[in-house]
C-alpha positions, 0 to 999 in steps of 0.5 A: 688034471690027468696025464693019461696021454703021457702015461699011455705013451701018446705025447710025442717027443717033438711038438706035433703042430708043425706036422699038422700045418701050424705056422709058427712065428718068430722062431717057434716050432720044432721044440722037443723034450726028452723021454726022461721028461715024459717019464716024470710023474706027479704035479709036474707031469706032462699032460700035453703040448700047447701053443702059446701065441703072443699077439699085438695088443692093439691088433690081435690079428697080428701074431708077434711070436708063437712057440710050443710049450708043455701043459703040466698036471698042476696047470702050469704051462712051461717051456721045453727047457724043463722047469722054466716058466714062459715069461713074456712082457707082451699082452694080451696072450692067447693060449691054444689048447688041443680040442679046446677053445683059445683063451685070451688072458689080459693081465 
């Protein structure tokens, strides 16, 4: 995956979704990263922000929690606390990518 947005300085330090009117649930929103994190290159370089939504498995219309995370060049979706992976014991999970359709993952 390419990190052209990061290389061009177009990835903001604070998640952009709140400013666009996205309503986070259960404490999400306002996540931020440092300029040092954006300066990182290679497989773990930031590609863009994403929103991770945790939905009720019996009623997918019910969002249980959401938060902003980072998509890396190697395809990892990680938290803003650098290398920690997002681990949730809730399924299904819907991942929304900017300008891309949502993905439903059922483990």
